[in-house]
C-alpha positions in Angstrom: -17.5 -8.2 -54.8 -19.4 -7.2 -51.6 -17.2 -9.4 -49.5 -14.1 -7.6 -50.9 -15.5 -4.2 -50.0 -16.3 -5.0 -46.4 -14.0 -3.5 -43.7 -12.6 -5.6 -40.9 -14.3 -4.9 -37.5 -12.0 -3.2 -35.1 -14.3 -2.1 -32.3 -17.4 -3.3 -30.5 -20.5 -1.3 -31.6 -23.4 -1.4 -29.1 -26.8 0.1 -29.4 -29.7 0.0 -27.0 -32.1 0.0 -29.9 -33.4 -3.1 -31.5 -32.3 -4.0 -35.1 -34.3 -2.8 -38.0 -37.4 -4.8 -38.8 -36.1 -5.7 -42.2 -32.6 -5.6 -43.6 -33.9 -4.5 -47.0 -35.3 -1.3 -45.5 -33.9 2.0 -46.7 -32.8 4.3 -43.9 -33.2 8.0 -44.2 -30.2 10.3 -43.3 -31.2 12.6 -40.5 -27.9 14.0 -39.5 -24.9 14.6 -41.8 -22.5 14.3 -38.8 -23.4 10.6 -38.4 -23.6 9.6 -42.1 -21.2 7.6 -44.2 -21.3 4.6 -46.5 -21.0 1.3 -44.8 -19.7 -0.3 -48.1 -18.0 2.6 -49.9 -17.2 2.0 -53.6 -13.5 1.6 -54.2 -11.6 4.5 -55.8 -10.5 3.9 -59.4 -7.0 4.2 -58.2 -7.3 1.7 -55.3 -7.4 -2.0 -55.2 -10.4 -3.7 -53.5 -9.8 -4.7 -49.9 -8.5 -8.3 -50.0 -9.2 -8.9 -46.2 -11.4 -11.9 -45.4 -14.8 -11.6 -43.7 -14.7 -10.0 -40.3 -14.5 -12.2 -37.2 -17.2 -10.3 -35.4 -20.3 -8.7 -36.9 -20.5 -4.9 -36.6 -23.8 -5.3 -34.9 -23.5 -6.2 -31.2 -26.8 -5.3 -29.5 -27.9 -5.0 -25.9 -30.8 -7.5 -25.6 -34.0 -6.8 -23.7 -33.9 -3.0 -24.0 -36.1 -1.1 -26.4 -36.0 2.6 -26.7 -39.4 4.3 -26.9 -38.9 5.8 -30.3 -40.3 5.1 -33.8 -39.0 2.5 -36.1 -37.4 5.1 -38.5 -35.4 6.6 -35.6 -34.3 3.2 -34.3 -32.9 2.2 -37.7 -31.1 5.6 -37.9 -29.6 5.1 -34.5 -28.3 1.7 -35.4 -26.5 2.9 -38.5 -25.2 5.9 -36.5 -23.4 3.6 -34.2 -21.6 1.5 -36.9 -20.7 4.2 -39.3 -17.2 5.7 -39.6 -16.9 8.6 -37.2 -14.4 10.3 -39.4 -17.0 11.3 -42.0 -17.2 15.0 -42.8 -20.1 17.2 -44.0 -18.8 17.1 -47.5 -18.8 13.3 -47.6 -22.0 13.0 -45.6 -24.3 14.1 -48.4 -24.7 10.6 -49.9 -27.5 8.8 -51.6 -30.1 7.1 -49.4 -29.4 3.8 -51.1 -25.9 3.7 -49.8 -27.2 3.3 -46.2 -29.0 0.0 -47.0 -28.2 -2.8 -44.6 -27.9 -5.8 -46.9 -28.9 -9.3 -46.0 -25.3 -10.4 -46.4 -24.1 -7.7 -44.0 -26.2 -9.0 -41.1 -25.9 -12.7 -41.7 -24.0 -14.1 -38.8 -22.3 -17.5 -38.6 -23.1 -17.9 -34.9 -24.8 -15.8 -32.3 -24.8 -16.0 -28.5 -25.8 -13.7 -25.7 -23.4 -12.6 -22.9 -25.5 -11.6 -19.9 -24.2 -9.8 -16.8 -25.5 -10.4 -13.3 -26.3 -6.7 -13.2 -28.8 -7.1 -16.0 -26.6 -5.7 -18.7 -25.7 -7.8 -21.8 -24.5 -7.9 -25.4 -25.4 -10.1 -28.3 -22.3 -11.4 -30.0 -22.6 -12.2 -33.7 -19.7 -14.1 -35.2 -19.0 -13.9 -38.9 -16.5 -16.8 -38.5 -17.0 -19.1 -35.6 -13.8 -21.0 -36.4 -11.6 -18.3 -34.7 -13.3 -18.9 -31.3 -13.6 -22.6 -31.9 -9.9 -23.1 -32.5 -8.6 -20.8 -29.8 -10.9 -21.4 -26.8 -11.9 -24.7 -25.3 -14.8 -22.9 -23.5 -16.2 -21.4 -26.7 -15.6 -24.7 -28.6 -18.0 -26.4 -26.2 -20.4 -23.5 -26.5 -20.5 -23.7 -30.3 -20.7 -27.6 -30.3 -23.6 -27.5 -27.9 -25.2 -24.6 -29.8 -25.5 -22.7 -26.5 -27.3 -19.4 -27.0 -26.5 -17.5 -23.8 -23.9 -17.4 -21.0 -24.0 -15.5 -17.7 -20.9 -13.7 -16.5 -19.8 -11.3 -13.7 -18.4 -8.6 -15.9 -19.8 -8.2 -19.5 -17.1 -5.6 -20.4 -14.2 -7.9 -19.5 -15.7 -10.8 -21.5 -16.2 -8.4 -24.4 -12.5 -7.4 -24.2 -11.4 -11.0 -24.0 -13.4 -12.1 -27.0 -12.1 -9.1 -29.1 -8.5 -10.0 -28.2 -8.8 -13.6 -29.5 -8.5 -12.4 -33.1 -5.4 -10.2 -32.3 -1.9 -11.2 -33.3 0.5 -12.0 -30.5 2.2 -8.6 -30.8 -1.1 -6.7 -30.8 -2.4 -8.8 -28.0 0.5 -7.9 -25.7 0.4 -4.2 -26.8 -3.3 -4.0 -25.7 -2.6 -5.7 -22.4 0.3 -3.4 -21.6 -1.7 -0.3 -22.6 -4.4 -1.0 -20.0 -2.0 -1.7 -17.1 -1.5 -4.4 -14.4 -4.8 -4.2 -12.7 -6.8 -4.7 -15.9 -4.4 -7.5 -16.9 -5.2 -9.3 -13.7 -8.9 -9.0 -14.3 -8.4 -10.1 -17.9 -6.3 -13.1 -16.7 -9.3 -14.4 -14.7 -11.5 -14.2 -17.7 -8.9 -15.8 -20.0 -8.5 -18.7 -17.6 -12.3 -19.1 -17.6 -12.7 -19.2 -21.3 -9.4 -21.2 -21.6 -7.7 -19.0 -24.1 -4.1 -20.2 -23.7 -2.4 -17.5 -25.7 -4.2 -14.8 -23.8 -3.3 -16.5 -20.5 0.3 -16.6 -21.4 0.4 -13.0 -22.5 -1.2 -11.8 -19.3 1.1 -13.8 -17.2 4.2 -12.6 -19.1 3.2 -9.0 -18.6 2.3 -9.4 -15.0 5.5 -11.1 -14.1 7.7 -8.4 -15.7 5.7 -5.4 -14.5 6.0 -3.6 -11.1 2.9 -3.9 -8.9 1.2 -1.6 -6.4 0.2 -3.1 -3.1 -3.4 -3.2 -4.1 -2.5 -5.1 -7.3 -0.4 -7.5 -5.3 -3.4 -8.3 -3.0 -5.5 -8.7 -6.1 -3.1 -11.3 -7.5 -3.1 -13.2 -4.2 -6.9 -13.4 -4.3 -6.9 -14.5 -7.9 -4.3 -17.2 -7.4 -6.3 -18.5 -4.5 -9.3 -19.0 -6.8 -7.7 -20.4 -10.0 -4.9 -22.8 -10.8 -2.6 -22.2 -13.7 -0.1 -24.7 -15.1 2.2 -22.3 -16.9 5.9 -22.3 -15.6 5.9 -18.5 -15.4 3.3 -18.7 -12.6 6.1 -20.0 -10.3 8.1 -16.8 -10.9 5.1 -14.7 -10.0 4.4 -16.8 -6.8 8.0 -16.2 -5.7 7.3 -12.5 -5.7 4.1 -13.0 -3.7 4.8 -15.6 -1.0 8.4 -16.5 -0.5 9.7 -15.5 2.9 13.5 -15.1 2.8 15.5 -17.1 5.3 18.1 -14.6 6.5 20.8 -17.0 7.7 23.3 -14.3 8.5 21.2 -13.2 11.5 22.3 -15.2 14.6 18.7 -15.1 15.9 17.2 -15.8 12.5 15.2 -12.5 12.9 15.4 -10.2 10.0 14.0 -7.2 11.9 16.6 -7.5 14.7 19.4 -8.0 12.1 18.4 -4.7 10.4 18.4 -2.9 13.8 21.8 -4.3 14.7 23.2 -3.2 11.3 21.9 0.3 12.0 23.3 0.4 15.5 26.7 -0.6 14.3 26.7 2.0 11.5 29.3 4.8 11.6 27.6 7.0 9.1 25.3 9.5 11.0 23.2 10.6 8.1 22.7 7.0 6.9 21.8 5.9 10.4 19.0 8.5 10.6 17.6 7.6 7.2 17.6 3.8 7.9 16.2 4.3 11.4 13.3 6.2 9.8 12.8 3.4 7.3 12.8 0.6 9.9 10.5 2.7 12.1 8.0 3.0 9.2 7.8 -0.8 8.8 7.6 -1.5 12.5 5.5 1.2 14.1 1.7 0.8 14.4 1.1 3.8 12.0 3.0 2.2 9.2 1.3 1.6 5.9 3.0 -1.8 5.7 1.6 -4.9 7.1 3.4 -5.6 10.4 4.1 -8.8 12.2 5.2 -7.9 15.7 5.8 -11.6 16.6 8.9 -11.4 14.4 10.5 -8.9 16.9 12.5 -11.1 19.2 12.5 -9.6 22.7 15.6 -11.3 23.9 17.6 -10.2 20.9 16.6 -6.6 21.4 17.6 -6.6 25.0 21.0 -8.2 24.0 21.5 -5.2 21.8 20.6 -2.9 24.7 23.1 -4.5 26.9 25.7 -4.3 24.2 25.2 -0.5 23.9 25.4 -0.1 27.7 28.6 -2.1 27.8 30.0 0.2 25.0 29.0 3.3 27.0 30.8 2.0 30.1 33.9 1.3 28.1 33.9 4.8 26.6 33.6 6.5 30.0 36.3 4.2 31.5 38.9 4.4 28.8 41.9 6.4 29.9 43.1 7.3 26.4 41.1 7.3 23.2 42.4 5.4 20.3 39.6 6.6 18.0 39.8 9.7 15.8 36.3 10.6 16.7 35.6 12.8 19.8 34.3 11.1 22.9 31.1 13.1 22.9 30.3 11.9 19.4 30.8 8.2 20.3 28.8 8.6 23.5 26.0 10.3 21.5 25.9 7.5 19.0 25.4 4.8 21.7 22.8 7.0 23.4 20.9 7.3 20.2 21.0 3.6 19.8 19.5 3.1 23.3 16.7 5.6 22.9 15.8 4.2 19.5 15.8 0.6 20.9 13.6 1.9 23.8 11.1 3.3 21.3 10.9 0.0 19.5 10.4 -1.9 22.7 7.7 0.6 23.8 5.8 0.3 20.6 5.8 -3.5 21.0 4.8 -3.4 24.7 8.2 -4.8 25.8 9.7 -1.8 27.5 9.0 -2.5 31.2 12.2 -4.5 31.5 14.2 -1.6 30.0 13.1 0.6 32.9 14.5 -1.9 35.4 17.6 -2.3 33.3 18.3 1.5 33.1 17.5 1.9 36.8 20.2 -0.6 37.8 23.1 1.1 36.0 24.9 2.1 39.2 28.3 2.1 37.4 27.1 4.6 34.8 25.6 6.8 37.5 28.9 7.0 39.3 30.8 7.6 36.0 28.2 10.4 35.3 29.4 12.3 38.4 33.0 12.2 37.3 32.7 13.6 33.8 32.1 17.1 32.6 28.5 18.2 31.8 29.4 18.5 28.1 29.8 14.8 27.9 27.7 13.3 30.6 24.4 15.1 29.7 23.9 12.7 26.8 23.2 9.9 29.3 20.2 12.0 30.6 18.6 11.7 27.2 17.8 8.1 27.9 16.3 9.0 31.3 14.2 11.7 29.6 12.6 9.0 27.3 11.9 6.7 30.2 10.3 9.5 32.4 8.1 10.7 29.5 6.8 7.1 29.0 6.1 6.7 32.7 4.4 10.1 32.9 2.2 9.2 29.9 1.1 5.9 31.5 2.6 3.9 28.7 4.6 1.7 31.1 3.1 -0.6 33.7 6.1 -0.9 36.0 6.0 -2.0 39.6 6.4 0.7 42.3 9.8 -0.4 43.4 11.0 -0.2 39.7 9.7 3.3 39.4 11.3 4.3 42.7 14.7 2.8 41.6 14.7 4.8 38.3 14.1 8.0 40.3 16.7 7.3 42.9 19.3 6.6 40.1 18.6 9.2 37.5 16.4 12.1 39.0 19.4 14.0 40.3 21.4 13.6 37.0 18.4 15.0 35.2 18.4 18.1 37.5 22.1 18.6 36.9 22.0 18.2 33.1 18.8 20.0 32.3 20.6 23.2 31.2 22.7 21.3 28.8 19.7 19.5 27.4 18.1 22.9 26.7 21.2 24.0 24.9 21.1 20.9 22.6 17.4 19.9 22.6 17.5 17.6 19.5 13.8 17.9 19.2 12.9 17.5 22.8 9.6 19.3 23.9 10.6 20.6 27.3 7.1 21.6 28.5 5.9 18.2 27.7 8.9 16.7 29.5 8.4 18.8 32.6 4.7 17.8 32.7 5.3 14.1 32.3 8.3 14.1 34.8 6.0 15.6 37.4 3.2 13.1 36.7 5.7 10.2 36.9 7.0 11.5 40.2 3.4 11.6 41.6 3.0 7.9 41.0 5.4 7.2 43.9 4.4 6.8 47.5 3.9 10.2 49.3 7.0 9.8 51.5 9.3 9.3 48.5 7.5 12.1 46.7 8.4 14.4 49.5 12.1 13.7 49.5 12.3 14.1 45.7 10.3 17.3 45.6 12.5 18.8 48.4 15.6 17.9 46.3 14.0 19.5 43.3 13.0 22.6 45.3 16.6 23.1 46.4 17.9 22.9 42.8 15.2 25.1 41.4 15.7 27.8 43.9 19.4 28.1 42.9 19.3 27.3 39.1 15.9 28.6 38.1 15.3 27.9 34.4 18.4 25.6 34.3 16.3 23.2 36.3 13.0 21.5 35.1 9.9 23.4 36.3 7.8 20.9 38.4 5.8 23.5 40.2 2.4 22.1 38.9 3.2 18.7 40.2 4.6 20.2 43.4 1.3 21.9 44.1 -0.6 18.7 43.5 1.7 16.9 46.0 1.3 19.7 48.5 -2.5 19.6 48.4 -2.5 15.8 48.7 -0.2 15.8 51.7 -1.5 18.8 53.7 -4.7 20.4 52.5 -6.7 17.2 51.8 -5.3 15.3 54.7 -6.4 18.1 57.1 -9.9 18.1 55.5 -10.1 14.3 56.0 -9.0 14.7 59.7 -11.6 17.4 60.3 -14.3 15.2 58.7 -13.4 12.4 61.0 
């Protein structure tokens, strides 16, 4: 009848105390809160529990650790671990004889020790070795060879895996889902080691269907590089990990450039800004995503730049608009495209050619003179981006290229500065004035003089409607006159 009264083990019960010296020993009750009957007598109105003997013994001990307490206390601690935690003070007042640990209770069918590399370990006592024998090739060999101990990396994971072997398929999946993807990946590695096929399949099924974080994705890649699994569902997981799409619709076969082109051709202003922000986040150096700058095709980006420039020229040359959108809006769209492309080129150290390209736009410079400031000032936004990059030292252009950009676009900047201040679009004017002055000071002194004289004439008439380059002007003046005089005196 004792076998019918025994409850099925549902948890792992660990104690760092050794087992009692004798299973026939009576254990005194010291605390009502931890007291209950291990084999309670059935109620007259209840049928005996028909469940078979439990798969795992309720005593799973940590070997090699002995608490410095007396034998009575050790025995009490062992019972306190395995008793039902739902006992109440009313039911805790039981006879001492009900806490006997019988010989039948502790008689295990097979025992082996799971040791961790960190020194921790558990003693696994099997009440029915057949469950492990039938479900795990690894443990089948362990039992056949009568192996008494195994060493593992993570004792807790092996404990979880062994527990799951007796679960039904439904309960097994429920347990895996409850603990999440990261634990399922760890569990998959253990399941593959002990060769528990049903556990492997359940882990893979859950992992394939669940969303992953980036850390979990990296964890999977590392795991699949170490183990080889034959299940067909593995191919579906690998497709999420490694496949690189072949974007045939892009003429250059470059996904990044294709996305940039799509945004440049978009007519929805709000969507353009959102998508520009998204593409910037995956391309810029501060992005959280892994980047591959080699995929950014330089020639393709410059073809896009030339396309925007050609569109700008057509807009300024058209005699009568056939579009329902105002000219200023269409010009602004192309200017935004150019400044955005310049930022991408600059981040990828490809922007020097853009400076030369923008400096050679003689036709646009002439068209700029013909149009009203309300339309033409948009062109100066491109010049602002270039001058800021030059002033910050982010571009290593030759001296003749820098001189050409100033000869072409310095005067338009002076003319349009007032309109830029009226519609700043996030431009930091103090920073722009500082970097424009620094960029001007990179030219030969003779060219500096002619440009500073031109600026002085504009500034004396327009005042705040002209960029304030007085700091750079003073530097140039000291270089040209004060220091040169000091050098002559020294000679």
